C-alpha positions in Angstrom: 53.3 29.2 115.2 57.0 28.4 115.8 58.3 25.7 118.1 59.9 26.1 121.4 63.6 26.1 120.3 63.0 28.4 117.3 61.4 31.0 119.5 64.4 31.2 121.8 66.8 31.5 118.8 64.7 34.4 117.5 64.2 36.4 120.7 67.0 38.9 120.5 65.7 42.0 122.3 68.0 42.8 125.3 66.7 42.7 128.8 68.3 46.1 129.6 66.4 47.8 126.8 63.2 46.2 128.0 63.8 47.5 131.5 64.3 51.0 130.2 61.1 50.9 128.3 59.1 49.6 131.3 60.6 52.3 133.6 59.3 54.9 131.2 55.8 53.5 131.1 55.3 51.9 134.6 52.0 53.0 136.3 53.4 53.0 139.8 57.2 53.6 139.6 57.7 53.6 143.4 55.2 51.1 144.9 55.5 50.2 148.6 56.6 46.7 149.3 54.0 45.9 152.0 51.1 47.8 150.4 48.4 46.1 148.3 45.9 48.0 146.2 42.2 47.3 146.3 41.9 46.6 150.1 42.4 43.0 149.5 41.5 40.3 152.1 44.5 39.0 153.9 45.7 35.4 154.0 46.4 33.7 157.3 49.7 32.0 158.0 50.0 28.4 157.2 50.4 27.4 160.9 47.2 29.2 161.9 45.1 26.5 160.1 45.2 22.9 161.1 43.3 20.2 159.2 41.6 17.2 160.7 42.4 13.8 159.3 40.8 13.4 155.9 41.6 13.5 152.1 43.2 16.9 152.2 45.6 16.1 155.0 46.3 12.6 153.6 47.4 14.1 150.2 49.8 16.5 151.9 51.2 13.8 154.2 51.7 11.4 151.2 53.5 13.9 148.9 55.5 15.4 151.8 56.8 11.9 152.7 58.0 11.4 149.1 59.9 14.7 149.1 61.5 14.1 152.5 62.8 10.7 151.4 64.4 11.9 148.1 68.2 11.7 148.2 69.8 15.1 148.5 72.7 14.0 146.4 70.3 12.8 143.7 68.4 16.2 143.8 71.6 18.1 143.4 73.3 15.8 140.9 72.1 17.6 137.7 73.3 20.9 139.0 76.6 19.6 140.2 77.2 17.7 136.9 76.5 20.8 134.8 78.9 23.0 136.8 81.8 20.4 136.9 81.5 19.6 140.7 81.7 16.1 142.1 78.2 14.6 141.6 77.7 11.6 143.9 74.4 9.8 144.2 72.0 8.1 141.9 70.4 9.8 139.0 66.6 10.5 139.4 65.0 9.2 136.3 62.8 10.9 133.7 62.4 14.7 133.4 64.6 15.4 136.5 67.7 13.7 135.1 67.2 14.5 131.4 69.3 17.0 129.5 66.3 18.9 128.3 64.1 19.1 131.4 66.6 18.3 134.1 65.9 19.3 137.7 63.2 21.8 136.8 61.1 20.7 139.8 63.9 21.4 142.3 62.5 24.8 143.1 59.0 23.6 143.4 60.0 20.9 145.9 62.0 23.5 147.9 58.8 25.6 147.9 56.6 22.6 149.0 59.0 21.6 151.8 59.2 25.2 153.0 55.4 25.5 153.0 55.2 22.2 154.9 57.6 23.6 157.5 55.4 26.7 157.8 52.5 24.3 158.8 54.3 21.9 161.1 57.6 23.7 162.3 59.3 20.3 161.9 63.0 21.0 162.4 64.0 18.1 160.1 62.1 19.7 157.2 63.8 23.1 157.8 67.2 21.4 158.1 66.7 19.6 154.7 65.7 22.9 153.0 68.8 24.6 154.5 71.2 21.9 153.3 69.6 21.9 149.8 69.8 25.7 149.4 73.4 25.8 150.6 74.5 22.9 148.4 72.6 24.4 145.4 74.4 27.7 146.0 77.7 26.1 145.2 76.4 25.3 141.6 75.4 28.9 140.8 78.1 30.6 138.7 77.9 33.6 136.3 77.7 31.6 133.1 74.4 30.0 134.1 75.5 26.4 133.5 73.0 25.3 136.2 70.2 25.9 133.7 71.5 23.2 131.3 72.3 23.3 127.6 70.1 26.0 126.1 70.6 24.5 122.7 68.4 21.6 124.0 66.1 23.5 126.3 65.6 26.6 124.2 65.9 28.8 127.2 65.7 29.0 131.0 62.7 31.1 131.9 60.6 28.1 132.9 63.4 26.7 135.1 64.4 30.0 136.6 60.8 30.8 137.6 60.5 27.6 139.6 63.8 28.2 141.3 62.7 31.8 142.2 59.6 30.4 143.9 61.5 27.9 145.9 64.2 30.3 147.1 61.7 33.0 148.2 59.7 30.4 150.0 62.8 29.0 151.7 63.6 32.6 152.8 60.1 33.4 154.0 59.0 30.2 155.7 62.3 28.5 156.8 64.1 31.8 157.3 67.0 30.4 155.3 69.6 33.1 155.6 71.3 33.0 152.2 68.2 32.1 150.0 67.7 35.7 148.7 71.4 36.1 147.9 71.4 32.7 146.0 68.3 34.0 144.1 70.2 37.2 143.2 73.1 35.2 141.8 70.8 32.8 140.0 69.0 35.8 138.5 72.3 37.4 137.3 73.2 34.0 135.7 70.0 33.7 133.8 69.6 37.2 132.4 71.7 36.6 129.3 69.5 33.5 128.6 66.1 35.1 129.0 64.1 36.3 126.0 63.8 40.0 125.8 60.0 40.0 126.0 57.0 37.7 126.3 56.2 37.4 122.6 52.8 36.1 121.3 54.7 33.2 119.8 55.2 31.8 123.3 51.5 31.0 123.2 52.2 28.0 121.0 51.1 24.7 122.3 54.3 23.7 124.0 54.8 27.0 126.0 57.9 25.5 127.7 59.7 28.7 128.3 56.8 30.7 129.6 58.7 34.0 130.3 55.2 35.5 130.7 54.8 33.7 134.0 57.9 35.3 135.5 56.3 38.5 137.0 54.3 36.9 139.8 57.3 35.5 141.6 59.4 38.5 140.8 56.9 40.8 142.5 56.9 38.4 145.5 60.7 38.3 145.7 60.8 42.1 145.8 58.0 42.3 148.4 59.9 39.8 150.6 63.0 42.0 150.7 64.8 41.2 147.4 66.5 44.0 145.5 64.7 46.4 143.1 65.9 44.3 140.1 63.1 41.9 140.9 60.5 44.7 140.7 62.0 45.8 137.4 61.9 42.3 136.0 58.3 41.8 137.1 57.3 44.9 135.2 59.5 44.0 132.2 57.9 40.7 131.6 54.2 41.7 132.0 52.5 40.1 129.0 50.8 43.2 127.7 50.2 41.7 124.2 48.0 39.2 126.0 46.7 41.4 128.8 45.7 44.4 126.7 43.0 42.6 124.6 41.8 40.7 127.7 41.4 44.0 129.5 39.3 45.3 126.6 37.0 42.2 126.9 38.5 40.3 123.9 38.7 36.5 124.1 42.2 35.7 122.9 42.6 32.3 124.5 42.1 30.0 121.5 44.9 27.7 120.8 47.1 28.9 123.6 48.9 26.7 126.1 46.3 26.4 128.9 48.2 26.0 132.2 50.9 28.6 131.4 48.4 31.3 130.4 46.2 30.8 133.5 49.5 31.2 135.4 50.1 34.4 133.4 46.8 35.7 134.7 48.1 35.2 138.2 50.9 37.6 137.2 48.2 40.1 136.1 46.4 39.9 139.4 49.6 40.3 141.3 50.5 43.3 139.1 47.3 45.0 140.1 47.9 44.4 143.8 51.5 45.9 143.6 51.1 48.5 140.9 47.5 49.5 141.2 46.8 49.5 137.4 43.2 48.5 136.8 44.1 47.2 133.4 45.7 44.1 135.0 42.7 43.5 137.2 40.4 43.6 134.2 42.7 41.3 132.3 42.7 38.8 135.2 39.0 38.9 135.7 38.1 38.8 132.0 40.6 36.1 131.3 39.3 33.9 134.1 35.7 34.4 132.8 36.8 33.2 129.4 38.4 30.2 131.0 35.3 29.4 133.0 33.2 29.7 129.8 35.1 26.8 128.3 35.5 24.6 131.3 34.1 21.1 132.0 31.6 20.5 134.8 34.6 19.5 136.9 36.1 22.9 136.6 38.9 21.5 134.5 40.0 23.2 131.3 42.4 22.9 128.4 42.0 19.5 126.6 45.3 18.5 125.0 46.9 21.3 127.1 45.3 24.0 124.9 42.3 26.2 124.9 39.4 25.5 122.6 39.5 25.7 119.6 42.9 24.0 119.6 45.4 24.1 116.8 46.3 20.9 114.8 49.0 19.1 116.8 48.5 15.6 115.5 52.3 15.2 115.4 52.3 15.5 119.2 49.4 13.1 119.6 46.8 15.8 120.1 44.1 16.2 117.4 42.5 19.5 116.6 39.4 20.0 118.7 36.7 22.6 118.1 34.6 22.1 121.2 34.7 20.4 124.6 32.2 17.8 123.3 34.6 16.9 120.5 37.4 16.3 123.1 35.4 13.6 124.9 36.1 11.1 122.2 39.3 12.4 120.6 41.6 12.4 123.6 42.2 11.1 127.1 44.1 14.3 128.0 41.5 16.8 129.3 43.0 18.7 132.3 46.6 19.1 133.3 45.5 18.4 136.8 48.1 19.3 139.6 49.6 22.1 137.5 46.3 23.4 136.3 44.7 23.2 139.7 47.7 25.0 141.3 47.3 27.9 138.8 43.5 27.9 139.3 43.8 28.1 143.1 46.3 30.9 142.9 44.1 32.9 140.4 40.8 32.4 142.2 42.6 33.2 145.5 43.8 36.5 144.2 40.5 37.4 142.7 38.5 36.4 145.8 40.8 38.5 147.9 40.4 41.5 145.6 36.7 41.4 144.8 35.3 39.5 147.8 33.1 37.7 145.2 32.2 34.2 146.4 31.9 32.9 142.9 35.7 32.5 142.9 35.4 30.3 146.0 32.7 28.2 144.2 35.1 27.7 141.3 38.1 26.9 143.5 35.9 24.3 145.4 34.7 22.7 142.2 38.3 22.2 140.9 39.5 20.9 144.3 36.9 18.2 144.8 36.5 17.1 141.1 40.2 17.2 139.9 43.3 17.5 142.1 42.0 15.7 145.2 41.5 12.7 143.0 45.0 12.7 141.6 46.8 9.4 141.8 49.5 9.5 144.5 53.0 10.7 143.7 55.3 7.7 143.8 58.9 7.3 145.0 60.0 6.1 141.5 58.8 9.4 139.9 55.4 8.2 138.6 53.0 11.2 138.7 49.5 11.9 137.8 49.3 14.5 135.0 46.0 14.5 133.1 42.4 14.0 134.2 40.6 11.9 131.7 37.0 12.8 130.7 36.8 10.4 127.8 33.7 8.2 127.4 36.0 5.3 128.4 38.0 7.1 131.1 40.5 5.9 133.6 43.2 7.3 135.9 46.7 6.8 134.7 50.2 8.0 135.4 52.0 10.3 133.0 53.3 8.4 129.9 55.9 10.8 128.6 53.6 12.4 126.0 52.8 9.1 124.5 56.3 7.8 125.0 58.1 10.7 123.2 60.0 11.8 126.3 60.8 10.2 129.6 57.9 10.0 132.0 59.2 10.2 135.6 59.1 13.4 137.6 57.1 15.6 135.2 56.0 19.2 136.1 52.9 18.0 137.9 55.2 16.2 140.5 56.3 19.7 141.5 52.9 21.4 141.8 51.0 18.6 143.6 52.9 19.0 146.9 52.6 22.8 146.6 48.8 22.8 146.2 48.4 20.1 148.9 50.0 22.7 151.3 48.0 25.6 149.9 44.5 24.2 150.7 45.0 25.8 154.1 45.6 29.4 152.9 42.6 29.1 150.6 40.2 28.1 153.4 40.1 31.3 155.5 40.8 35.0 154.9 40.5 38.1 157.1 39.9 41.9 157.0 39.8 44.4 159.9 36.1 43.5 160.6 36.6 39.7 161.0 37.1 36.6 158.9 35.8 35.0 155.8 35.2 31.2 155.6 35.7 30.2 152.0 36.2 26.4 152.0 34.3 23.9 154.2 37.0 21.5 155.3 37.2 20.0 158.8 39.8 22.2 160.3 40.7 24.7 163.1 41.7 28.4 162.6 43.3 30.4 165.4 43.8 34.2 165.3 43.6 37.4 167.4 40.6 39.8 167.2 40.3 42.9 169.3 42.7 41.6 171.9 41.0 38.2 172.2 42.5 34.8 171.3 40.0 33.0 169.1 39.7 29.7 167.5 37.1 28.4 165.0 36.7 24.7 164.5 34.9 23.2 161.5 33.4 19.7 161.4 31.0 17.7 159.3 31.1 15.4 156.3 30.7 18.0 153.6 30.8 17.8 150.6 29.1 14.4 150.9 26.4 15.9 153.2 24.8 19.4 153.4 25.7 20.3 157.0 28.7 22.2 158.2 29.2 23.0 161.9 31.5 25.7 163.3 32.3 26.2 167.0 34.1 29.2 168.4 36.4 29.4 171.4 37.5 32.8 172.7 39.5 34.1 175.6 36.9 36.8 176.1 33.7 38.0 174.5 34.6 39.6 171.2 32.6 41.4 168.5 33.5 40.7 164.9 32.0 39.6 161.6 32.0 36.0 160.5 31.3 35.7 156.8 30.3 32.4 155.3 30.4 31.6 151.6 27.0 30.5 150.4 27.6 28.5 147.2 25.5 29.6 144.2 24.2 26.0 143.7 22.7 25.8 147.2 18.9 25.5 147.6 17.3 27.5 150.4 20.4 27.5 152.6 19.9 28.2 156.3 22.0 29.1 159.4 21.4 28.4 163.1 23.4 30.0 165.9 23.2 28.1 169.1 20.2 26.2 167.7 18.2 29.3 166.7 17.6 30.0 163.1 18.8 33.5 162.1 16.6 36.1 160.5 19.3 37.4 158.2 18.6 36.4 154.6 21.0 33.6 153.5 21.3 34.1 149.7 23.0 31.7 147.4 26.0 33.2 145.6 26.9 35.6 148.4 28.9 35.8 151.6 26.4 36.0 154.5 27.8 38.3 157.3 27.2 37.3 160.9 28.3 40.2 163.0 27.7 40.0 166.8 29.5 39.6 170.1 30.8 36.0 170.1 31.4 33.8 173.2 33.1 30.5 173.8 31.1 27.5 172.6 29.0 29.6 170.3 27.9 27.1 167.6 27.0 27.9 164.0 25.2 25.2 161.9 25.2 26.0 158.2 22.9 23.9 156.0 23.5 23.9 152.2 20.8 21.8 150.6 21.4 20.7 147.1 19.6 19.1 144.2 20.7 16.9 141.4 21.6 18.8 138.2 22.7 17.9 134.7 25.4 20.0 133.1 25.8 19.8 129.3 29.4 19.6 128.1 28.8 22.5 125.8 26.1 24.2 123.8 26.8 22.1 120.7 26.1 18.8 122.6 23.1 19.6 124.9 22.3 15.9 125.5 25.8 14.9 126.6 25.6 15.7 130.3 27.4 15.3 133.6 25.5 14.4 136.8 26.2 17.0 139.5 25.3 17.1 143.2 26.2 20.4 144.8 29.9 20.9 144.3 30.5 17.3 143.2 30.5 15.8 139.7 29.4 12.2 140.0 31.3 9.9 137.7 29.5 6.9 136.3 31.4 3.7 136.9 31.1 2.4 133.4 33.1 2.0 130.2 31.5 3.8 127.3 28.6 6.2 127.1 25.4 4.4 128.1 22.2 6.1 127.1 20.0 7.0 130.1 17.1 9.2 130.6 17.3 12.6 132.4 14.8 11.4 134.9 16.9 8.3 135.8 20.0 10.4 136.4 18.2 13.0 138.4 16.7 10.3 140.6 20.2 8.9 141.6 20.4 8.5 145.3 23.2 8.2 147.8 23.5 4.7 149.3 23.7 5.8 152.9 24.8 8.7 155.1 28.2 7.1 155.3 28.6 6.2 151.6 30.5 7.9 148.8 28.4 6.1 146.2 25.2 7.0 144.4 22.9 4.6 142.4 20.7 5.4 139.5 18.1 2.8 138.7 17.9 1.9 135.0 15.9 -0.5 133.0 18.8 -2.8 132.3 20.4 -2.6 135.8 21.7 -0.1 138.2 24.4 2.5 137.4 26.9 3.4 140.1 28.4 6.8 140.6 31.3 8.1 142.7 33.1 11.4 143.2 36.5 11.7 141.6 38.6 11.2 144.7 36.8 7.9 145.5 37.7 6.3 142.1 40.7 4.1 142.1 41.3 1.8 139.1 37.7 1.6 137.8 36.7 2.6 134.3 34.3 5.6 134.4 32.5 8.1 132.2 32.3 11.7 133.2 29.5 12.5 130.7 26.5 10.4 129.6 24.1 10.6 126.7 20.8 11.6 128.3 17.5 11.3 126.4 
């Protein structure tokens, strides 16, 4: 393994040579911009889905408020300073203002603001994005000074990828007129600084440059009207030394940087949709299966930011860990939450769209409720939630700068949290020519057109705390279409009633149930998803260290340490009332309280307990 800076000094293959090689071997040399292979489900627009007040909407509102109140001069200051322009305004602290990491979340925040505008059509949001893009454009010059001192950063792929995401979202959602031109100039400026290829050495624990994550946004830039160079770059940086063994069914995750490699799997899934090469679909599916196989009950993965078994990184504060069970006592860093959840959502969304397999929706739901929705709020001073803690004496804490070795404010997770808070919407519903798919059960309203009819679908209920989800249709005229509902694999004897009458169609766990009929206004669907308490062992090496699970929820014990309890006591835990977010397990020495992750504030908790 080499470190981040050494890698960039050694990566000498020219981009032009790489492009020539890829052109000779590309599977689909002339793909169509708007065509997707595999008859994938389609996403709805952000503004077609509105959420009711609740934890999802509250997280979006809170993060959006932080971004809207950030000084534009402060956001632009690192770029202006690097390019010799007047740089008024206060420095943002931490990563944003540092020489090594400076301003790397700028593109993510442009993306998040653009997605928020796509939801609300708030003209103030669009105006802020427009001002930021135009002012940023003035800092883009051929030498690439905007990316900072590469002697410190080791390269610019990580930074450039985030800028690409922000600029293509500004173009797509805010219709910002110069965003694609700015991206072209930023691309020209970065080419001399990019590594020639995504070498295996980039899998080392830091993974800061992550050129192997570039393809996804390059494919999207090309699809949204950017020049062919973006398609060429997407193909050039496909991480075949990682994807080829995965496509063959070989697990090559061990020791690799976790978040960035799940992000790389998103590039594989996108490559399949654009190029049609089944290898990339196999790589994405197999890679995700290997990630799932070493995930906690929460759906989180990557203790110490690496896949198990991890390499020895004691100099960074992370011990070598051979199993998930080992990690419970050796670290408080178990899942890089906003960043990891963002990548997890993207990958499961791609795979669900391609395969129509509801297992990907189950996985997305598990990560949503047990990790990112419980993140501590992003703060105006740059404090951000980074890692979920599954230690036997766990607590929620703000990022500490890798144990104080770097500045702590505005880390990477401050960029992805507002992005994923917007993206809950586009993960909730999907469509095909026959109708719609309901993937997530969140109080919300969807509007669309079907066979000439204007239709809305409204969800209500207190899921996931309760078992019942209600859906009501409103349509401008009777319309026949298929309504498919995800039936989670954990559900016990699920049932559906339409207008009070139980349907005869089998409702099988682990499948989408299809309800195809002529629908009328005020038709009501009641979906019941009964659950039972389950115990999930942390891994096969520690069968008695278990998490208490109720349907999609991990229930966290409000206790410091790892108390010994019986399996029967845990499985008998009962919710306090129909309005409560607390469960109680009766024990010989006193009651043990449990809560879902989002309901925990400053309490000490234990994710896993020793069960006899």
